[in-house]
Rosetta silent file (secondary structure, phi, psi, omega in degrees, C-alpha in Angstrom):
SEQUENCE: XXXXXXXXXXXXXXXXXXXXXXXXXXXXXXXXXXXXXXXXXXXXXXXXXXXXXXXXXXXXXXXXXXXXXXXXXXXXXXXXXXXXXXXXXXXXXXXXXXXXXXXXXXXXXXXXXXXXXXXXXXXXXXXXXXXXXXXXXXXXXXXXXXXXXXXXXXXXXXXXXXXXXXXXXXXXXXXXXXXXXXXXXXXXXXXXXXXXXXXXXXXXXXXXXXXXXXXXXXXXXXXXXXXXXXXXXXXXXXXXXXXXXXXXXXXXXXXXXXXXXXXXXXXXXXXXXXXXXXXXXXXXXXXXXXXXXXXXXXXXXXXXXXXXXXXXXXXXXXXXXXXXX
SCORE:     score description
SCORE:     0.000 S_00000001
   1 L     0.000  132.967  178.892   25.043  -25.075   77.077 S_00000001
   2 L   -81.002  131.497  178.869   28.656  -23.915   77.199 S_00000001
   3 L  -113.790  126.109  177.433   31.194  -26.647   76.446 S_00000001
   4 L   -84.730 -179.351 -174.435   34.827  -26.167   77.455 S_00000001
   5 H   -62.825  -37.159  179.636   37.819  -27.609   75.600 S_00000001
   6 H   -67.685  -44.844  178.530   37.866  -30.840   77.612 S_00000001
   7 H   -61.650  -40.540  179.246   34.146  -31.416   77.065 S_00000001
   8 H   -64.114  -39.612  179.238   34.526  -30.686   73.354 S_00000001
   9 H   -65.505  -41.742  178.628   37.394  -33.168   73.083 S_00000001
  10 H   -59.575  -45.401 -178.797   35.381  -35.890   74.831 S_00000001
  11 H   -64.421  -48.485 -178.583   32.467  -35.338   72.440 S_00000001
  12 H   -61.931  -47.056 -176.752   34.641  -35.237   69.310 S_00000001
  13 H   -62.297  -40.962 -176.950   36.732  -38.245   70.293 S_00000001
  14 H   -79.741  -22.790  170.177   33.709  -40.390   71.127 S_00000001
  15 H   -66.705  -36.593  178.177   31.867  -39.332   67.973 S_00000001
  16 H   -74.493  -35.199 -179.297   34.888  -40.677   66.096 S_00000001
  17 L  -160.292  100.388 -176.991   35.122  -43.827   68.221 S_00000001
  18 L   -64.915  -17.072 -178.752   32.699  -44.468   71.076 S_00000001
  19 L   -96.642    7.782  173.641   34.934  -47.279   72.324 S_00000001
  20 L   -64.340  132.208 -173.201   37.963  -45.061   72.816 S_00000001
  21 L   -73.674  147.144  175.133   38.936  -45.539   76.449 S_00000001
  22 H   -61.154  -30.878  178.828   38.593  -42.815   79.037 S_00000001
  23 H   -61.635  -43.269  179.615   42.170  -43.694   80.010 S_00000001
  24 H   -67.247  -42.798  178.493   43.440  -42.750   76.541 S_00000001
  25 H   -62.600  -42.749  179.952   41.446  -39.516   76.490 S_00000001
  26 H   -60.361  -42.130  179.602   42.707  -38.687   79.988 S_00000001
  27 H   -61.487  -42.454 -179.428   46.300  -39.251   78.913 S_00000001
  28 H   -69.401  -28.191 -179.777   45.885  -36.900   75.944 S_00000001
  29 H   -92.472   -6.195 -175.644   44.270  -34.262   78.212 S_00000001
  30 L    59.283   43.705  176.571   46.826  -34.770   81.006 S_00000001
  31 L  -127.410  174.904  176.695   44.000  -35.509   83.448 S_00000001
  32 L   -82.358  155.472  176.431   42.982  -38.530   85.493 S_00000001
  33 H   -59.945  -38.750  179.251   40.743  -41.244   84.088 S_00000001
  34 H   -60.663  -38.768  179.868   38.273  -40.500   86.900 S_00000001
  35 H   -63.537  -42.657  179.139   38.074  -36.846   85.799 S_00000001
  36 H   -66.023  -41.420  177.446   37.195  -37.829   82.223 S_00000001
  37 H   -59.479  -42.279  178.759   34.604  -40.295   83.518 S_00000001
  38 H   -65.192  -39.322  177.895   33.024  -37.566   85.630 S_00000001
  39 H   -63.815  -40.636  179.530   32.942  -35.195   82.640 S_00000001
  40 H   -62.206  -47.171  179.336   31.276  -37.882   80.538 S_00000001
  41 H   -60.479  -39.393  178.807   28.584  -38.491   83.175 S_00000001
  42 H   -62.915  -41.588  178.550   27.996  -34.741   83.400 S_00000001
  43 H   -65.058  -34.120  175.156   27.485  -34.524   79.621 S_00000001
  44 H   -67.332  -47.299 -178.028   24.974  -37.368   79.883 S_00000001
  45 H   -61.214  -34.068 -179.077   23.081  -35.738   82.769 S_00000001
  46 L   -85.595    1.821  174.405   22.833  -32.463   80.850 S_00000001
  47 L    79.638   11.728  177.368   21.422  -34.303   77.824 S_00000001
  48 L   -75.129  -51.013  174.381   24.315  -33.567   75.460 S_00000001
  49 E   -95.063  120.400 -173.093   25.235  -37.249   75.080 S_00000001
  50 E  -115.329   -1.405  179.656   22.022  -39.242   74.726 S_00000001
  51 E   165.494 -167.983  175.723   23.205  -42.704   73.688 S_00000001
  52 E  -149.186  154.017 -177.564   25.546  -44.615   71.414 S_00000001
  53 E  -155.433 -173.697  172.311   25.158  -46.589   68.197 S_00000001
  54 E  -119.832  140.138  167.292   27.058  -47.838   65.163 S_00000001
  55 E   -89.470  145.193 -169.714   27.234  -46.279   61.733 S_00000001
  56 E  -129.446  137.347  171.242   27.124  -48.978   59.060 S_00000001
  57 L   -91.371   95.410 -174.023   28.442  -49.378   55.509 S_00000001
  58 H   -68.967  -24.670  177.511   25.452  -51.227   54.093 S_00000001
  59 H   -62.265  -41.112  179.628   27.133  -51.768   50.722 S_00000001
  60 H   -74.163   -9.590  173.732   29.728  -53.993   52.398 S_00000001
  61 H   -92.941    5.133  174.589   26.882  -55.937   54.004 S_00000001
  62 L   103.579    5.518  179.054   25.651  -56.917   50.557 S_00000001
  63 L   -92.565  121.009 -175.551   23.166  -54.155   49.745 S_00000001
  64 L   -83.270  -13.487 -179.529   23.738  -52.884   46.217 S_00000001
  65 E  -148.218  142.056  170.856   21.529  -49.806   46.634 S_00000001
  66 E  -116.684  124.989 -178.927   20.433  -47.452   49.385 S_00000001
  67 E  -119.223  138.765  179.823   17.256  -45.508   48.630 S_00000001
  68 E  -105.316  113.445 -178.537   15.858  -42.512   50.459 S_00000001
  69 E  -104.931  139.631  169.463   12.028  -42.419   50.313 S_00000001
  70 E  -123.837  124.546 -173.437    9.755  -39.507   51.196 S_00000001
  71 E  -120.095  130.021  174.358    6.060  -40.353   51.401 S_00000001
  72 E  -101.793  135.270 -177.563    3.112  -37.996   51.577 S_00000001
  73 E  -113.426  156.566 -175.066   -0.061  -39.390   53.103 S_00000001
  74 L   -71.358  -42.740 -173.728   -3.712  -38.446   52.589 S_00000001
  75 L  -129.598  116.325 -177.139   -4.779  -38.294   56.246 S_00000001
  76 H   -64.123  -22.263  177.820   -2.292  -37.416   59.004 S_00000001
  77 H   -70.021  -13.438  179.454   -4.398  -39.304   61.547 S_00000001
  78 H  -100.191   11.733 -176.226   -3.412  -42.469   59.645 S_00000001
  79 H   -59.404  -42.342 -178.975    0.327  -41.818   59.928 S_00000001
  80 H   -65.073  -35.678  177.978    0.865  -44.558   62.508 S_00000001
  81 H   -64.000  -40.409  179.373   -0.967  -47.073   60.311 S_00000001
  82 H   -68.379  -40.405  177.507    1.360  -46.220   57.406 S_00000001
  83 H   -60.248  -43.316  178.494    4.427  -46.481   59.643 S_00000001
  84 H   -64.880  -37.190  178.637    3.324  -49.928   60.799 S_00000001
  85 H   -62.225  -44.405 -178.422    2.693  -50.927   57.177 S_00000001
  86 H   -67.727  -37.810 -179.758    6.227  -49.908   56.163 S_00000001
  87 H   -59.741  -25.156 -175.534    7.771  -51.727   59.144 S_00000001
  88 L   -93.166   -4.904 -178.076    6.294  -54.988   57.817 S_00000001
  89 L   -70.396  148.426 -173.103    7.583  -54.757   54.247 S_00000001
  90 L   -82.080   52.380  177.729   10.192  -57.458   53.395 S_00000001
  91 L  -135.378  162.551 -179.656   13.140  -55.100   52.986 S_00000001
  92 E   -80.019  103.209  177.698   15.950  -53.849   55.228 S_00000001
  93 E   -85.013  118.791 -178.746   14.667  -50.605   56.731 S_00000001
  94 E   -85.931  -40.184  178.734   17.648  -48.549   57.891 S_00000001
  95 E  -149.143  142.930  177.671   15.673  -45.606   59.229 S_00000001
  96 E  -145.280  130.363  178.465   11.962  -44.812   59.502 S_00000001
  97 E  -175.256 -170.114  177.437   10.309  -41.696   60.898 S_00000001
  98 E  -118.511  139.522  176.791    8.468  -38.460   60.203 S_00000001
  99 L   -86.600  174.031 -177.669   10.035  -35.167   59.241 S_00000001
 100 L   -62.265  -15.281  177.151    8.868  -31.796   60.645 S_00000001
 101 L   -93.446    8.469  179.161    6.477  -31.443   57.682 S_00000001
 102 L    69.482   14.641  168.642    4.806  -34.730   58.698 S_00000001
 103 L   -74.946  148.420  174.213    6.066  -36.559   55.630 S_00000001
 104 E   -90.210  128.996 -178.756    7.088  -40.142   56.316 S_00000001
 105 E  -124.830  142.500  174.678   10.738  -40.703   55.448 S_00000001
 106 E  -154.962  152.324  173.795   12.764  -43.868   55.408 S_00000001
 107 E  -106.172  139.576 -178.778   16.020  -45.335   54.167 S_00000001
 108 E  -136.348  139.845  175.330   16.012  -48.842   52.767 S_00000001
 109 E   -98.117  133.040 -177.252   18.775  -51.196   51.697 S_00000001
 110 E  -119.331  137.421  178.149   18.168  -53.242   48.569 S_00000001
 111 L   -77.359  -24.870 -176.697   19.999  -56.378   47.455 S_00000001
 112 L  -142.016  133.354 -176.835   19.064  -55.748   43.834 S_00000001
 113 L   -60.492  -26.670  179.462   18.361  -52.452   42.078 S_00000001
 114 L   -68.385  -13.021  179.744   15.324  -54.050   40.411 S_00000001
 115 H   -71.515  -13.713 -179.998   13.705  -54.263   43.852 S_00000001
 116 H   -59.079  -47.099 -178.906   12.928  -50.540   43.683 S_00000001
 117 H   -63.676  -39.310  178.033    9.915  -51.116   41.419 S_00000001
 118 H   -63.390  -42.377  179.713    8.646  -53.927   43.636 S_00000001
 119 H   -64.103  -41.520  178.237    8.948  -51.727   46.709 S_00000001
 120 H   -63.179  -38.093  177.390    7.078  -48.877   45.013 S_00000001
 121 H   -62.929  -42.481  179.109    4.284  -51.273   44.069 S_00000001
 122 H   -62.683  -42.152 -179.192    3.994  -52.438   47.674 S_00000001
 123 H   -65.732  -39.150 -177.449    3.832  -48.853   48.927 S_00000001
 124 H   -68.569  -17.024  178.150    1.166  -47.843   46.402 S_00000001
 125 L   -73.048  -15.867  176.803   -1.112  -50.598   47.699 S_00000001
 126 L   -82.826  120.209 -172.289   -1.577  -48.614   50.900 S_00000001
 127 L   -65.587  -18.525 -178.449   -4.613  -46.398   50.364 S_00000001
 128 L   -86.236  -11.510 -179.306   -3.245  -43.634   52.618 S_00000001
 129 E   -89.491  120.705 -176.230   -0.102  -43.073   50.521 S_00000001
 130 E  -112.403  -14.414  179.313   -0.708  -40.431   47.852 S_00000001
 131 E  -153.950  138.690 -179.492    2.807  -39.501   46.722 S_00000001
 132 E  -129.705  125.041  173.753    6.195  -41.245   46.680 S_00000001
 133 E  -123.321  142.543 -179.979    9.533  -39.583   46.008 S_00000001
 134 E  -143.832  155.436  172.508   12.868  -41.349   46.146 S_00000001
 135 E  -130.913  136.489  174.797   16.558  -40.828   45.661 S_00000001
 136 E   -96.926  124.939 -177.731   19.083  -43.580   45.082 S_00000001
 137 E   -84.682  144.453  172.182   22.320  -42.946   46.918 S_00000001
 138 E  -112.349  -15.165  178.276   25.723  -43.633   45.426 S_00000001
 139 E  -175.005  162.939 -177.465   27.778  -42.504   48.396 S_00000001
 140 E  -146.557  142.994  169.028   27.691  -40.709   51.713 S_00000001
 141 E  -121.110  111.694 -174.680   29.967  -38.643   53.926 S_00000001
 142 E  -117.113  106.731 -169.226   28.562  -38.646   57.471 S_00000001
 143 L  -134.102   66.331  178.626   30.661  -36.538   59.828 S_00000001
 144 H   -59.745  -24.367  178.283   28.820  -35.408   62.984 S_00000001
 145 H   -67.983   -5.789  179.504   32.262  -34.889   64.548 S_00000001
 146 H   -81.562   -4.716  177.363   32.606  -31.919   62.165 S_00000001
 147 L   -58.783  134.025  179.309   30.345  -29.811   64.387 S_00000001
 148 L   -85.398   82.169 -173.202   32.203  -26.722   65.508 S_00000001
 149 L   -66.310  -37.060  176.502   31.516  -27.249   69.196 S_00000001
 150 L  -108.745  151.934  174.437   33.900  -24.493   70.255 S_00000001
 151 L   -80.245   71.772 -176.526   34.400  -21.133   68.592 S_00000001
 152 L  -133.921  166.869  179.043   37.908  -22.136   67.639 S_00000001
 153 L   -56.174  149.023 -178.560   39.833  -22.698   64.372 S_00000001
 154 L   -55.325  130.526 -177.531   38.680  -25.689   62.338 S_00000001
 155 L   -71.242  129.417  177.778   40.192  -28.862   63.750 S_00000001
 156 L   -84.465  127.098 -178.690   42.673  -30.494   61.387 S_00000001
 157 L   -75.705  141.616  173.820   42.046  -34.218   61.114 S_00000001
 158 L   -84.640  166.622  179.025   44.855  -36.603   61.753 S_00000001
 159 H   -55.927  -38.573 -176.433   45.548  -39.550   59.463 S_00000001
 160 H   -67.316  -17.376 -178.251   43.963  -41.878   62.006 S_00000001
 161 H   -95.408   -5.505  178.482   40.694  -39.942   61.760 S_00000001
 162 L   -66.482  144.112  175.527   40.371  -40.210   57.985 S_00000001
 163 L   -54.967  138.975 -179.585   37.526  -42.455   56.765 S_00000001
 164 L   -71.090  127.890  177.176   38.792  -45.976   56.158 S_00000001
 165 L   -99.850  130.986 -177.678   39.114  -46.728   52.478 S_00000001
 166 L  -148.312  144.778  173.777   38.638  -50.353   51.513 S_00000001
 167 L  -108.833    9.500 -178.474   38.016  -52.427   48.418 S_00000001
 168 L   -70.255  135.340  177.754   37.163  -55.542   50.410 S_00000001
 169 L   -95.694  154.793 -179.299   33.877  -57.164   49.459 S_00000001
 170 H   -59.235  -32.727  179.962   31.496  -58.744   51.923 S_00000001
 171 H   -67.245  -31.689  177.615   32.043  -62.105   50.222 S_00000001
 172 H   -67.242  -35.408 -178.282   35.789  -61.868   50.919 S_00000001
 173 H   -79.820  -22.344  179.770   35.108  -61.331   54.614 S_00000001
 174 L    54.655   56.230  177.820   32.580  -64.183   54.791 S_00000001
 175 L   -65.875  144.569  179.129   30.374  -62.516   57.372 S_00000001
 176 L  -127.789 -170.755 -175.701   28.046  -64.857   59.229 S_00000001
 177 H   -61.696  -33.147  178.344   25.164  -64.653   61.705 S_00000001
 178 H   -61.887  -43.754  178.402   27.534  -63.911   64.585 S_00000001
 179 H   -60.158  -45.105 -178.612   28.797  -60.799   62.799 S_00000001
 180 H   -66.801  -34.897  176.744   25.270  -59.579   62.139 S_00000001
 181 H   -67.122  -40.190  177.901   24.279  -60.183   65.755 S_00000001
 182 H   -62.816  -44.906  178.706   27.291  -58.189   66.971 S_00000001
 183 H   -59.595  -44.050 -178.601   26.404  -55.331   64.605 S_00000001
 184 H   -65.430  -43.425  179.145   22.799  -55.342   65.822 S_00000001
 185 H   -61.534  -45.216 -178.258   23.792  -55.366   69.508 S_00000001
 186 H   -70.378  -26.861  178.745   26.249  -52.518   69.018 S_00000001
 187 H   -65.107  -25.973  179.452   23.730  -50.501   67.004 S_00000001
 188 H   -89.599  -23.026  178.259   21.620  -50.270   70.166 S_00000001
 189 L  -167.406   94.244 -174.192   24.572  -49.483   72.452 S_00000001
 190 L   -76.949   -6.885 -179.373   28.044  -49.309   70.936 S_00000001
 191 L  -100.016   -0.998 -177.007   29.682  -48.702   74.332 S_00000001
 192 L   -68.381  151.304 -178.725   28.412  -51.852   76.028 S_00000001
 193 L   -62.161  141.470  176.408   31.005  -54.397   77.224 S_00000001
 194 H   -61.504  -32.017 -179.963   31.981  -57.114   74.760 S_00000001
 195 H   -60.288  -39.978  179.392   31.530  -59.650   77.588 S_00000001
 196 H   -64.140  -44.217  178.564   27.814  -58.774   77.778 S_00000001
 197 H   -62.603  -44.487 -179.146   27.408  -59.235   74.010 S_00000001
 198 H   -58.030  -43.911 -179.894   29.294  -62.545   74.132 S_00000001
 199 H   -65.628  -38.958 -176.000   26.994  -63.883   76.858 S_00000001
 200 H   -72.588  -31.724 -177.982   23.830  -62.780   75.043 S_00000001
 201 H  -103.680   -1.452  172.503   24.708  -64.345   71.674 S_00000001
 202 L    77.686   38.327  175.508   26.457  -67.414   73.102 S_00000001
 203 L  -130.377  176.140 -178.641   30.061  -66.967   71.918 S_00000001
 204 L   -80.800  158.481  175.796   33.354  -66.252   73.646 S_00000001
 205 H   -59.542  -39.845  179.622   34.626  -62.799   74.602 S_00000001
 206 H   -60.931  -39.737  179.475   37.620  -63.390   72.314 S_00000001
 207 H   -63.183  -46.132 -179.446   35.284  -64.052   69.361 S_00000001
 208 H   -62.876  -44.266 -179.098   33.372  -60.805   69.877 S_00000001
 209 H   -61.582  -44.478 -179.031   36.596  -58.786   70.249 S_00000001
 210 H   -67.334  -45.335 -179.123   38.132  -60.296   67.121 S_00000001
 211 H   -62.961  -40.641  179.655   34.981  -59.950   65.010 S_00000001
 212 H   -61.592  -44.885 -179.372   34.558  -56.318   66.095 S_00000001
 213 H   -59.317  -42.748 -179.923   38.143  -55.496   65.170 S_00000001
 214 H   -65.150  -44.635  179.869   37.679  -57.001   61.685 S_00000001
 215 H   -61.882  -41.995 -178.877   34.387  -55.163   61.143 S_00000001
 216 H   -69.937  -48.766 -175.150   35.912  -51.870   62.260 S_00000001
 217 H   -66.193  -23.671  179.458   39.213  -52.160   60.399 S_00000001
 218 L   -97.853   13.973  172.393   37.460  -52.991   57.122 S_00000001
 219 L    69.976   24.682  179.412   35.185  -49.966   57.310 S_00000001
 220 L   -86.732  -38.445  178.185   31.952  -51.920   57.842 S_00000001
 221 E  -135.650  158.200  173.859   31.010  -50.292   61.146 S_00000001
 222 E  -139.529  121.981  177.208   32.016  -47.294   63.219 S_00000001
 223 E   -77.498  137.032 -177.868   31.099  -46.973   66.899 S_00000001
 224 E  -150.919  152.806  170.635   29.882  -43.510   67.845 S_00000001
 225 E   -81.594  166.578  172.957   28.026  -41.698   70.574 S_00000001
 226 E  -113.342  136.867 -179.426   24.736  -39.924   69.874 S_00000001
 227 E  -123.430  157.664  173.102   24.335  -36.283   70.810 S_00000001
 228 L   -98.545  104.353 -175.601   21.472  -33.815   71.063 S_00000001
 229 H   -60.112  -27.520 -178.105   22.616  -30.895   68.856 S_00000001
 230 H   -65.136  -27.000  178.275   20.104  -28.523   70.477 S_00000001
 231 H   -73.363  -14.967  177.924   22.071  -28.789   73.740 S_00000001
 232 H  -102.390    7.508  176.301   25.074  -27.444   71.827 S_00000001
 233 L    96.491    4.383  178.742   23.130  -24.495   70.443 S_00000001
 234 L   -93.728  133.674 -175.811   22.055  -25.946   67.065 S_00000001
 235 L  -127.726   -2.853 -178.071   18.380  -25.547   66.202 S_00000001
 236 E  -154.581  161.514  173.328   18.050  -26.213   62.479 S_00000001
 237 E  -119.237  122.440  172.967   19.470  -28.095   59.501 S_00000001
 238 E   -90.809  120.711 -177.952   20.028  -26.231   56.242 S_00000001
 239 E  -105.624  116.304  178.807   19.672  -28.719   53.383 S_00000001
 240 E  -108.437  121.872  175.307   21.358  -27.694   50.128 S_00000001
 241 E  -104.827  120.999 -175.096   20.586  -29.685   46.971 S_00000001
 242 E  -134.444  157.247  174.258   23.079  -28.865   44.232 S_00000001
 243 E  -131.669  121.676  176.108   24.147  -30.002   40.794 S_00000001
 244 E   -68.942  152.621  177.376   27.632  -29.246   39.412 S_00000001
 245 L   -63.559  -27.549  178.543   27.850  -27.935   35.881 S_00000001
 246 L  -143.860  145.104  178.646   30.071  -30.955   35.158 S_00000001
 247 H   -62.461  -23.855  178.031   30.633  -34.240   36.969 S_00000001
 248 H   -68.750  -17.052  179.473   34.358  -33.461   36.885 S_00000001
 249 H   -88.155   -7.815 -171.105   33.584  -30.572   39.263 S_00000001
 250 H   -58.987  -44.401 -177.897   31.910  -32.772   41.871 S_00000001
 251 H   -62.785  -42.123 -179.753   35.032  -33.403   43.964 S_00000001
 252 H   -67.356  -34.994  176.804   35.943  -29.714   44.132 S_00000001
 253 H   -63.663  -44.487  177.956   32.344  -28.868   45.094 S_00000001
 254 H   -60.555  -43.333  179.483   32.492  -31.431   47.903 S_00000001
 255 H   -61.655  -39.518 -179.848   35.823  -29.981   49.086 S_00000001
 256 H   -69.314  -36.712  175.659   34.358  -26.477   49.168 S_00000001
 257 H   -65.003  -33.944  178.779   31.370  -27.633   51.208 S_00000001
 258 H   -65.496  -21.106  178.406   33.807  -29.255   53.643 S_00000001
 259 L   -83.168   -7.689  177.121   35.283  -25.790   54.230 S_00000001
 260 L   -88.904  125.644 -174.511   31.894  -24.525   55.434 S_00000001
 261 L   -63.099  147.407  176.590   31.629  -24.969   59.187 S_00000001
 262 L    69.294   20.340  169.275   29.117  -27.443   60.640 S_00000001
 263 E   -73.484  119.775 -172.862   28.759  -29.454   57.425 S_00000001
 264 E  -119.834  -20.317  178.920   27.751  -32.854   58.811 S_00000001
 265 E  -144.231  135.731  170.254   26.252  -34.941   55.985 S_00000001
 266 E  -132.285  135.738  179.290   26.780  -35.158   52.213 S_00000001
 267 E  -130.462  127.819  172.657   24.983  -37.611   49.955 S_00000001
 268 E   -96.515  142.535 -175.190   25.623  -38.211   46.256 S_00000001
 269 E  -132.018  163.684  176.548   22.698  -39.528   44.219 S_00000001
 270 L  -116.794    1.223 -179.334   21.902  -40.903   40.763 S_00000001
 271 L  -125.355  157.621 -177.192   18.218  -40.004   40.673 S_00000001
 272 L    85.021 -179.785 -175.309   16.375  -36.721   40.643 S_00000001
 273 L   -91.221   -3.728  179.774   17.579  -33.396   39.290 S_00000001
 274 L  -116.672  146.256 -176.132   20.262  -32.835   41.938 S_00000001
 275 L   -99.837  -18.971 -174.528   23.541  -34.737   42.333 S_00000001
 276 E  -143.693  131.161  175.234   24.539  -33.755   45.860 S_00000001
 277 E  -114.805  129.687 -176.926   22.616  -33.154   49.082 S_00000001
 278 E  -126.264  127.640  176.816   24.422  -31.361   51.914 S_00000001
 279 E  -105.535  126.979  179.858   23.180  -30.945   55.491 S_00000001
 280 E  -124.841  125.376  179.479   24.651  -28.125   57.546 S_00000001
 281 E   -73.694  137.560 -173.193   23.805  -27.615   61.223 S_00000001
 282 E  -124.615  135.527  178.961   22.691  -24.060   61.993 S_00000001
 283 L   -95.248  -37.417 -175.900   22.747  -22.127   65.282 S_00000001
 284 L  -157.190  176.685 -175.779   21.086  -18.842   64.313 S_00000001
 285 H   -64.934  -33.352  179.141   19.894  -16.655   61.454 S_00000001
 286 H   -63.825  -41.795  177.955   23.310  -15.004   61.087 S_00000001
 287 H   -66.492  -38.817  179.109   24.975  -18.368   60.492 S_00000001
 288 H   -61.165  -47.193 -179.075   22.226  -19.323   58.028 S_00000001
 289 H   -63.844  -42.162  178.911   22.707  -16.137   56.001 S_00000001
 290 H   -63.328  -40.194  179.554   26.498  -16.516   56.078 S_00000001
 291 H   -65.190  -42.973  179.056   26.205  -20.146   54.957 S_00000001
 292 H   -60.738  -39.029  178.051   23.889  -19.235   52.074 S_00000001
 293 H   -65.345  -43.811  179.749   26.411  -16.638   50.887 S_00000001
 294 H   -61.418  -42.055 -179.840   29.262  -19.161   51.055 S_00000001
 295 H   -65.667  -40.955 -178.568   27.274  -21.718   49.048 S_00000001
 296 H   -63.531  -21.267 -178.846   26.334  -19.124   46.426 S_00000001
 297 L   -90.888   -4.318  178.843   30.040  -18.422   45.893 S_00000001
 298 L   -67.455  126.778 -175.886   30.949  -22.035   45.128 S_00000001
 299 L   -80.395  138.798  172.394   32.204  -22.135   41.553 S_00000001
 300 L    94.680   17.498  177.517   30.780  -24.617   39.054 S_00000001
 301 E   -98.550  131.569  178.147   27.197  -25.110   40.310 S_00000001
 302 E   -97.422  -24.030  179.523   24.417  -25.179   37.733 S_00000001
 303 E  -141.762  140.993  174.431   21.521  -25.665   40.191 S_00000001
 304 E  -139.797  130.489  172.853   20.977  -24.846   43.876 S_00000001
 305 E  -135.782  139.766 -178.280   17.899  -25.496   45.991 S_00000001
 306 E  -138.693  155.571  174.407   17.753  -25.124   49.755 S_00000001
 307 E  -147.258  161.324  179.646   15.402  -25.617   52.674 S_00000001
 308 E  -127.837  127.335 -179.675   15.632  -25.229   56.443 S_00000001
 309 E  -129.240  148.193  175.722   14.141  -27.713   58.880 S_00000001
 310 E   -67.737  153.632  174.977   14.277  -27.950   62.661 S_00000001
 311 L   -70.526  129.996 -175.977   16.451  -30.649   64.171 S_00000001
 312 L  -128.179   35.882  176.676   14.173  -33.547   65.063 S_00000001
 313 L   170.467  172.666  178.538   16.371  -36.185   66.619 S_00000001
 314 L   -71.839  161.648  175.195   19.792  -37.155   67.913 S_00000001
 315 E  -120.969  134.743  -15.725   22.881  -37.279   65.709 S_00000001
 316 L   -77.569  167.227  177.400   23.666  -39.756   64.339 S_00000001
 317 L   -76.831  167.279  179.305   20.525  -41.902   64.260 S_00000001
 318 L   -60.268  132.165  179.214   20.635  -45.618   65.053 S_00000001
 319 L    58.717   31.697 -179.042   22.441  -47.607   62.311 S_00000001
 320 L   -66.486  154.587 -177.696   23.035  -44.444   60.335 S_00000001
 321 E   -59.980  140.625 -178.830   24.988  -44.719   57.101 S_00000001
 322 L   -92.131  149.972  177.140   28.764  -44.731   57.365 S_00000001
 323 L   -56.135  128.921 -178.980   31.053  -42.464   55.350 S_00000001
 324 L  -121.361   -5.790  175.291   31.832  -44.130   52.009 S_00000001
 325 L  -142.764    0.000    0.000   33.719  -41.359   50.135 S_00000001
């Protein structure tokens, strides 16, 4: 689907902040609010915008570790049984699903790093699970707004669009059940009216507005729309796993990946043989080949491994991890 400059701006702006008003976007585009509203509805009808959610900084919610599990099962006909088994484990499941290779993948938040062994023991008790691989994350850069929607020069980010940096701890903020309920409601629809949330959880509109502002300003949540990348011409994700020759090179490696168009996710890890995982959205074989050449030219890499998988869901997913570096 062809997206013009106005459509691209609506998508980018709402990926950065789903609660940005149509009035503000209209003012920046020198159009009427009604025109922006009509464009938004059109993008929904054509399946480009498929929902809205919140990205979450789980570390600031008290989780000391985020682990990415990939599970291979013995019998694919038992996949649903394994999924149900994982849903019942007593840990915070951030994401759960199957990849295009039919592996079960999930992200889990842990309050204590020692819980990893307990979780692995629980998983091994399921007779259908035959292999478990995991990576412990130390940080993430999640930037779906980095998609090059138009064939135009790379958009320069303004100061206001930079990820919020904060040293505030969850204990300093003293989050309570109301905060967690607001986060959960917004994770299912980050564009819904605050009045609706207030009525459903039994607090005032002022309370919801104030709590949201605090959560947002301290980098705990980010409201975003969800898009279907295939409607924008993207059909695959190239996953590059790399290790710098020296940890002092990591920042420069990250900067060089940021110069590659359509880089949308980077994850740093402390487990496994690779230190950095980078996801790049791909439109066609020419872009894939060009991207592989660019990665091969990055100075200071001691290991590179790559794979290509079809896109199998909207971006970002519900409650997806928020940028932390």
